[in-house]
N, C-alpha and C positions, 0 to 999 in steps of 0.2 A: 504494500500500500504506500503510495507516494506521500511524503510529508505534506500536510495541509489539506489533504482530501477529506471530505466529510465521511464519517463512519457512524452507522446506526447500530446501537447495542440494545438488545432486548433482554430484559431480566424479569422473571415473574415476581410480582410484588410479594407473594407468599414465601419466596425463597430469600428470607432475610439475610443470611450470610452473604449470598451472592450480590444482593442489592447493595448492602453496605460496602462490599469490596469495590463495586463499580463506582459508587458515589465517593468513596475515599480517594479515588484517583484525582478528583477535582478537574478531570479533563472532559467530563460529560455534563450536559445540562438535561435534567429530566424533562421529558415531553409530556408524559402522563398517559397517552394512548396513541394507537395508530390504527389506521383503517387499511384494509387490503381490498382492492377492487378487482373482481374477476373480469376477464376479457372473454367475450363470446356470448352466445345465447344462453339464457337461463335454463337450468335443468328443470324438466317437468317433474311434478310430484309423482312418486312411486316408481321412478326410473333410476337406474344407476348412472351416475354422471361420468363414469370412466369408460 
């Protein structure tokens, strides 16, 4: 990873030791949440999306 490039780190809030370790680096700013948008048509109910 080149220096200065943005990096997204995801830590489960219930995993307290990992969350504390990430916050202790003081290199990350908490976002709070993220959304993932799926690309493509929505899956129909009752069908397998794979």
